[in-house]
N, C-alpha and C positions, 0 to 999 in steps of 0.2 A: 241680331236683335230683331224680333218680330215687330211689324209695323202696326201701330194702333192708330187707325184713321179716325181721330176724334173730330169734333166740329171745327176746331181751330185749324187743324191740318187740312181738312177738306176745303175750307174757305181759302186758305193760302194756295192750295193746288189750283182751285178754280180760277183764282185771280191771275196766277202766273200763266196758266194754260190759255186763258182768254186773251191776255195781253200778247202772248206769243202768236196765237192764231190771227188775231186782229191785225197785227203788223204785217203778217204775210198777205192777208187779204188786201190791205192798203197798197202794198207793193205790187201785187198782181194787177190791180186796176191801173197802175201807172204805165203798164206795158213796156217796162224797161228790160233790157237784156241782163237779167239777174239770175244767179244760181240760187234759187230759193229752197229752203228746207221743206220737208213735208209737214203739214199740220199734224197735231197730236191730239189724242183724247185721254181723258183720265183713265178709262178702262185699259187702254193700251199701256200706259205707264205702269199701272198697278200689276199688269200681267208680266211685266219685264223687270220689276225690282222685287227683291226678297228681304231686304233689310232697310232700316231707317237711314243708315248711312248711304246706301245706294240711292234711295229716294231723294235725299237732300242733294246729292251730287247731280242727279238728273234735273231737279228743279233749278239748281244753280246754273246748269247748262242752258236751260230755257230762258232764264232771266238775263243771261248774257246777250240774248238777241235784242234786248231793249237798248243796247249801247248805240250811240250815234255812228252811222256809216258802217256798222258791223255787216250789213248786207252786201256791201260793195265787193266787186270781183277783183282779185289780185292775180298777178301773173308770177309764178315761181321762176327761179333761175332756170329750171328745166323746160320752161315754156308752157307748163300746165296752168290752165285757168281754174281757180278755186275761190269760193266765197271766203271772205275774211272770217266769217262765223265758223265755217267748217275748219279752216286753218287753225284758228285759236283752240277749238275743241280738241282737235287731234293733238296739238302740241301739249295742251294741259294734261290730257289723259296719258299720253306717252311719258311725260315727265313723272307723273304720279306712279305709273306702273314700273318705270325704271328704278325709281327710288325704292319701291317695295322689293323688287327683284334683287337689287344691290344689297339690301339688308339680309335677305335670305342667303345669298351667295357668301357674304362675309361670315355668317354664322357657320355655314358648312365648311368653310376653309379652315376653321379652328376646332370644330366640334368632332370628337371621335365617334366612329360608328359603334354599334352594338351588335353582338351575335349571341342570341339566346339570353339577352338581358345584360350581358357582360361587356364592359367597355373594352375596346381594342386600341392598339397603338396608333393606327392610321386614322386620319380624318376622312370625311366624305370626299373631299377634293383629292386627297392622296390615293384613295382607293378606287377612283374613277367611278364613283356612284352615279347611276343612271339619272336619278332625280337632280343631282348637282349639275351634271352635264346638260340636262334639259333646261335648267334655270339659266346657265351661262349662254346657251344657244338662243333662248328667248330674249335675254338682255341684249345680245349682239344684234339680233334681228330688229329690236326696237331702237337701238343706239345709232340711228342714221339721221342725216340732215334732210328734213322733209323738203326743203327748197330744191334739192337736187334730184328728187325722185320723179320718174315719168308717170303717166296715168296708170299703167298696169301695176307699177310698184306701189303707188299710193293706194290702189285698191287692195293689194295684198297686205299692206301696212295697216290699213283700217280693219281688215279681217283679223289680223293678229291682235290688235287692240281689243276688238269686240270679244274674241275668244278668251283673252286674259281677264276681261271684266266679268265673265260669267260667274254667277253666284257659287262660291266654293262649297257652302253647306249642301246645296242641291246636288252637286257632283260628288261630294263626300258620301252622301247617302247611296247614290248609285254605285260608287266604287266599292263600298263596304258590302253591299248586296251581291255584287259580282264576285267579290273575293270569297264570301261564304259559299256561294254556288260552286266556285272553282274547288273549294275544299271538298264538297260533296262529290262532284263529278270526277275529280282526280283520284280521291280516295276510293270511290267505288270502282273505278276502272282498274286500279292497281291492287285491289283486294285489301285495303286497309280496313281494320275492324270498324264497323259503323259506330259503336259506342264511343270509340276513341275520337272519331271525327266530331261527334255530337258534343263531347266534353270540351274539346278545343273551341268549337263554335259558341257554346254557352258562356265560356269565359271571355271570349272576345266580345260578346254581346253586352258585357258589363260596361264597355266603353261606348260613348256616343260616336257618331260617324266621323266627326272632326278629329277626335282623339285617335280613333282607329287609323285614319289616314296618316296622321303624324307618326304613330307607332310603326306602321308599315314602312314609312320612309326612313325610319331610324334604326330598325332592327333587321339585319340581313337574314336571319332565320325565318322570320315572318314573311319576308319578301320572296325568299327562295322557292316557296311553294308554287308561285306562278310560273317559274321557269319550266315546270313539268305539267302545266295546266292541261287538262283533257276535257274542257268544255267542248260543245259542238263546234264552235268557231275554231278552237285550237286544233281539234282533230282534222278539220279540213286543211289547215296549213301543214299538218304533219303527214299527209298522205304519202305513202311510199317509204316512210321512215319506220324502222323497227323500234317502235316505242316501248315494247316490252323489255328491251335490253336494259332499261333503267329501272325496272320494277323494284329491284332490291334497294337501289339508291333512294327511290321515292318513299318506300316503306321506312327506311332508316330516317329520312327527313321528317316524316310524320311522327315517328317515335320520339325524335329529338324535340320536336315542337310540343308534343304532348307532355314530355318530361319537364320541359323548361318554361311552359306557358305561365306558371305562377310567378316564377322569377322574372320573366319578361314583363309581366304586368306590374309587379312590385317595383322594379327598377324604373319603369316608365313613370309611375306615379311619384317616385322620389325625385325624379329629374324635372318634373313639371314646374 
Protein backbone atom coordinates (compact mmCIF):
# COMPACT_ATOMS: atom_id res chain seq x y z
CA UNK A 1 0.00 0.00 0.00
CA UNK A 2 1.51 3.34 -1.07
CA UNK A 3 2.18 5.86 1.68
CA UNK A 4 0.20 9.08 1.75
CA UNK A 5 2.19 11.54 3.82
CA UNK A 6 -0.66 13.77 4.97
CA UNK A 7 -0.35 16.50 7.59
CA UNK A 8 -1.27 14.21 10.49
CA UNK A 9 1.27 11.54 9.54
CA UNK A 10 4.02 14.10 9.01
CA UNK A 11 3.35 15.61 12.42
CA UNK A 12 3.47 12.17 14.03
CA UNK A 13 6.74 11.37 12.27
CA UNK A 14 8.27 14.69 13.32
CA UNK A 15 7.31 14.11 16.95
CA UNK A 16 8.66 10.54 17.10
CA UNK A 17 11.91 11.41 15.31
CA UNK A 18 12.45 14.49 17.50
CA UNK A 19 11.94 12.50 20.70
CA UNK A 20 14.27 9.75 19.49
CA UNK A 21 17.07 12.12 18.52
CA UNK A 22 16.69 14.28 21.61
CA UNK A 23 17.11 11.30 23.91
CA UNK A 24 20.30 10.33 22.09
CA UNK A 25 21.60 13.91 22.47
CA UNK A 26 20.87 13.87 26.21
CA UNK A 27 22.64 10.56 26.65
CA UNK A 28 25.65 11.73 24.64
CA UNK A 29 26.10 14.67 27.04
CA UNK A 30 26.19 12.31 30.03
CA UNK A 31 29.45 10.78 28.74
CA UNK A 32 28.37 7.31 29.80
CA UNK A 33 29.75 4.16 28.21
CA UNK A 34 26.62 3.44 26.21
CA UNK A 35 26.03 1.79 22.82
CA UNK A 36 23.85 4.48 21.30
CA UNK A 37 21.95 4.13 18.01
CA UNK A 38 22.51 6.60 15.17
CA UNK A 39 20.19 9.57 14.93
CA UNK A 40 17.67 9.48 12.09
CA UNK A 41 16.06 11.95 9.69
CA UNK A 42 12.66 11.94 8.07
CA UNK A 43 14.27 11.83 4.62
CA UNK A 44 16.26 8.75 5.58
CA UNK A 45 13.15 6.94 6.81
CA UNK A 46 11.13 7.84 3.71
CA UNK A 47 13.90 6.54 1.47
CA UNK A 48 13.91 3.15 3.18
CA UNK A 49 10.22 2.33 3.58
CA UNK A 50 7.86 1.60 0.71
CA UNK A 51 4.55 0.76 2.36
CA UNK A 52 2.52 2.20 5.22
CA UNK A 53 2.95 -1.04 7.16
CA UNK A 54 6.74 -0.76 6.93
CA UNK A 55 6.60 2.87 8.00
CA UNK A 56 4.45 2.12 11.05
CA UNK A 57 6.86 -0.67 12.07
CA UNK A 58 9.78 1.74 11.80
CA UNK A 59 8.02 4.41 13.86
CA UNK A 60 7.12 1.84 16.49
CA UNK A 61 10.79 0.85 16.63
CA UNK A 62 11.81 4.48 17.23
CA UNK A 63 9.11 4.95 19.89
CA UNK A 64 10.53 1.93 21.69
CA UNK A 65 13.60 4.02 22.56
CA UNK A 66 11.51 6.16 24.91
CA UNK A 67 11.18 3.23 27.32
CA UNK A 68 13.01 3.60 30.62
CA UNK A 69 16.51 2.04 30.71
CA UNK A 70 16.19 0.85 27.09
CA UNK A 71 19.60 2.44 26.39
CA UNK A 72 21.41 0.29 28.96
CA UNK A 73 24.03 -2.21 27.90
CA UNK A 74 23.41 -5.90 28.54
CA UNK A 75 25.85 -8.79 28.31
CA UNK A 76 24.66 -11.87 26.45
CA UNK A 77 25.51 -15.42 27.51
CA UNK A 78 28.14 -15.41 24.76
CA UNK A 79 29.85 -12.43 26.40
CA UNK A 80 28.82 -9.94 23.72
CA UNK A 81 27.83 -6.45 24.87
CA UNK A 82 24.71 -5.07 23.20
CA UNK A 83 22.24 -2.32 24.01
CA UNK A 84 18.91 -3.40 25.39
CA UNK A 85 17.29 -1.38 22.56
CA UNK A 86 19.12 -3.25 19.80
CA UNK A 87 18.51 -6.57 21.55
CA UNK A 88 14.73 -5.98 21.68
CA UNK A 89 14.61 -4.78 18.06
CA UNK A 90 16.42 -7.88 16.81
CA UNK A 91 14.21 -10.22 18.84
CA UNK A 92 10.97 -8.56 17.69
CA UNK A 93 11.92 -8.54 13.99
CA UNK A 94 13.23 -12.10 14.08
CA UNK A 95 10.01 -13.33 15.70
CA UNK A 96 7.88 -11.55 13.08
CA UNK A 97 9.92 -12.90 10.18
CA UNK A 98 9.94 -16.45 11.56
CA UNK A 99 6.16 -16.40 11.89
CA UNK A 100 5.83 -15.24 8.28
CA UNK A 101 8.26 -17.89 7.01
CA UNK A 102 6.54 -20.61 9.04
CA UNK A 103 3.20 -19.77 7.38
CA UNK A 104 4.76 -19.95 3.90
CA UNK A 105 6.49 -23.24 4.68
CA UNK A 106 3.28 -24.80 6.01
CA UNK A 107 1.40 -23.84 2.83
CA UNK A 108 4.08 -25.36 0.58
CA UNK A 109 4.08 -28.58 2.60
CA UNK A 110 0.48 -29.29 1.56
CA UNK A 111 0.06 -27.35 -1.69
CA UNK A 112 0.63 -29.30 -4.93
CA UNK A 113 2.88 -27.88 -7.62
CA UNK A 114 1.65 -27.01 -11.10
CA UNK A 115 3.22 -27.75 -14.47
CA UNK A 116 1.71 -25.87 -17.36
CA UNK A 117 -1.20 -24.83 -15.17
CA UNK A 118 -2.10 -28.41 -14.22
CA UNK A 119 -1.96 -29.64 -10.62
CA UNK A 120 0.49 -32.48 -9.92
CA UNK A 121 0.41 -35.18 -7.26
CA UNK A 122 3.45 -33.94 -5.33
CA UNK A 123 3.62 -30.90 -3.07
CA UNK A 124 6.34 -28.26 -3.17
CA UNK A 125 8.01 -29.91 -0.19
CA UNK A 126 7.85 -33.40 -1.70
CA UNK A 127 9.26 -32.24 -5.03
CA UNK A 128 12.25 -30.52 -3.44
CA UNK A 129 11.16 -27.12 -4.78
CA UNK A 130 14.02 -24.59 -4.67
CA UNK A 131 11.87 -21.83 -3.22
CA UNK A 132 10.55 -24.15 -0.50
CA UNK A 133 14.09 -25.23 0.43
CA UNK A 134 15.15 -21.57 0.52
CA UNK A 135 12.30 -20.74 2.93
CA UNK A 136 13.31 -23.64 5.19
CA UNK A 137 16.96 -22.56 5.13
CA UNK A 138 16.05 -18.96 6.00
CA UNK A 139 13.81 -20.12 8.85
CA UNK A 140 16.58 -22.30 10.28
CA UNK A 141 19.07 -19.45 10.01
CA UNK A 142 16.72 -17.18 11.99
CA UNK A 143 15.71 -19.84 14.51
CA UNK A 144 18.67 -19.32 16.82
CA UNK A 145 19.11 -18.14 20.38
CA UNK A 146 20.44 -14.60 20.14
CA UNK A 147 21.94 -14.88 23.61
CA UNK A 148 24.39 -17.57 22.44
CA UNK A 149 25.70 -15.81 19.33
CA UNK A 150 29.14 -14.23 19.20
CA UNK A 151 29.78 -10.78 17.67
CA UNK A 152 30.33 -12.05 14.10
CA UNK A 153 27.28 -14.30 14.29
CA UNK A 154 25.13 -11.40 15.50
CA UNK A 155 26.37 -9.29 12.59
CA UNK A 156 25.38 -12.01 10.10
CA UNK A 157 22.06 -12.52 11.90
CA UNK A 158 21.23 -8.80 11.58
CA UNK A 159 22.18 -8.88 7.89
CA UNK A 160 19.79 -11.78 7.34
CA UNK A 161 16.99 -9.89 9.10
CA UNK A 162 17.60 -6.76 7.02
CA UNK A 163 17.67 -8.80 3.81
CA UNK A 164 14.38 -10.47 4.74
CA UNK A 165 12.80 -7.07 5.53
CA UNK A 166 13.48 -5.64 2.06
CA UNK A 167 10.37 -4.47 0.28
CA UNK A 168 8.94 -7.37 -1.70
CA UNK A 169 7.16 -5.24 -4.31
CA UNK A 170 10.41 -3.49 -5.23
CA UNK A 171 12.18 -6.83 -5.73
CA UNK A 172 9.18 -8.35 -7.52
CA UNK A 173 9.47 -5.56 -10.10
CA UNK A 174 13.18 -6.26 -10.60
CA UNK A 175 12.61 -10.02 -10.79
CA UNK A 176 9.85 -9.75 -13.38
CA UNK A 177 11.98 -7.44 -15.50
CA UNK A 178 14.92 -9.85 -15.30
CA UNK A 179 12.69 -12.80 -16.25
CA UNK A 180 11.31 -11.05 -19.33
CA UNK A 181 14.85 -10.14 -20.37
CA UNK A 182 15.88 -13.77 -19.90
CA UNK A 183 13.03 -14.79 -22.24
CA UNK A 184 14.41 -12.46 -24.89
CA UNK A 185 18.08 -13.38 -24.44
CA UNK A 186 17.52 -17.12 -24.19
CA UNK A 187 15.00 -17.25 -27.02
CA UNK A 188 17.24 -15.22 -29.32
CA UNK A 189 20.28 -17.33 -28.51
CA UNK A 190 18.51 -20.61 -29.28
CA UNK A 191 16.63 -19.36 -32.33
CA UNK A 192 13.10 -19.26 -30.90
CA UNK A 193 10.73 -17.29 -33.14
CA UNK A 194 10.62 -13.66 -32.00
CA UNK A 195 6.84 -13.40 -32.35
CA UNK A 196 6.42 -16.39 -30.04
CA UNK A 197 8.57 -14.79 -27.37
CA UNK A 198 6.65 -11.52 -27.67
CA UNK A 199 3.27 -13.25 -27.27
CA UNK A 200 4.44 -15.04 -24.14
CA UNK A 201 5.74 -11.75 -22.71
CA UNK A 202 2.57 -9.84 -23.59
CA UNK A 203 0.46 -12.38 -21.72
CA UNK A 204 2.73 -12.44 -18.69
CA UNK A 205 2.57 -8.64 -18.59
CA UNK A 206 -1.15 -8.88 -17.85
CA UNK A 207 0.00 -9.77 -14.32
CA UNK A 208 1.43 -7.28 -11.88
CA UNK A 209 4.91 -8.09 -10.58
CA UNK A 210 3.67 -9.57 -7.29
CA UNK A 211 1.34 -11.99 -9.07
CA UNK A 212 4.07 -12.87 -11.56
CA UNK A 213 6.51 -13.81 -8.79
CA UNK A 214 3.81 -15.96 -7.19
CA UNK A 215 3.06 -17.63 -10.55
CA UNK A 216 6.76 -18.27 -11.16
CA UNK A 217 7.11 -19.93 -7.76
CA UNK A 218 4.04 -22.12 -8.33
CA UNK A 219 4.34 -23.32 -11.94
CA UNK A 220 7.37 -25.39 -12.90
CA UNK A 221 6.99 -24.74 -16.62
CA UNK A 222 7.32 -21.00 -16.09
CA UNK A 223 10.27 -21.55 -13.77
CA UNK A 224 12.06 -23.97 -16.10
CA UNK A 225 13.00 -21.26 -18.61
CA UNK A 226 15.59 -19.87 -16.22
CA UNK A 227 17.36 -23.23 -16.09
CA UNK A 228 18.54 -22.47 -19.64
CA UNK A 229 19.00 -18.71 -19.25
CA UNK A 230 21.45 -17.12 -21.68
CA UNK A 231 21.65 -13.61 -20.32
CA UNK A 232 25.15 -12.09 -20.34
CA UNK A 233 25.67 -13.10 -16.71
CA UNK A 234 24.51 -16.67 -17.40
CA UNK A 235 26.83 -16.98 -20.42
CA UNK A 236 29.82 -16.07 -18.26
CA UNK A 237 28.98 -18.91 -15.89
CA UNK A 238 28.58 -21.39 -18.76
CA UNK A 239 31.92 -20.77 -20.44
CA UNK A 240 33.41 -24.05 -21.68
CA UNK A 241 30.02 -25.79 -21.72
CA UNK A 242 28.43 -26.90 -24.99
CA UNK A 243 25.25 -24.87 -24.52
CA UNK A 244 24.00 -25.72 -28.02
CA UNK A 245 23.55 -29.34 -26.94
CA UNK A 246 20.24 -28.34 -25.34
CA UNK A 247 18.95 -26.20 -28.23
CA UNK A 248 16.18 -28.68 -29.09
CA UNK A 249 15.15 -28.96 -25.44
CA UNK A 250 14.96 -25.19 -25.08
CA UNK A 251 12.85 -24.79 -28.21
CA UNK A 252 10.47 -27.50 -26.98
CA UNK A 253 10.25 -25.72 -23.64
CA UNK A 254 9.35 -22.41 -25.32
CA UNK A 255 6.79 -24.23 -27.51
CA UNK A 256 5.19 -25.77 -24.40
CA UNK A 257 5.10 -22.43 -22.60
CA UNK A 258 3.58 -20.73 -25.64
CA UNK A 259 0.92 -23.46 -26.01
CA UNK A 260 0.02 -23.54 -22.31
CA UNK A 261 0.37 -19.89 -21.28
CA UNK A 262 -3.39 -19.25 -21.47
CA UNK A 263 -4.14 -22.30 -19.31
CA UNK A 264 -1.38 -21.32 -16.89
CA UNK A 265 -2.85 -17.86 -16.41
CA UNK A 266 -6.44 -19.10 -16.20
CA UNK A 267 -5.60 -21.69 -13.56
CA UNK A 268 -3.56 -19.17 -11.60
CA UNK A 269 -6.50 -16.75 -11.50
CA UNK A 270 -8.86 -19.53 -10.38
CA UNK A 271 -6.55 -20.50 -7.54
CA UNK A 272 -6.09 -16.92 -6.21
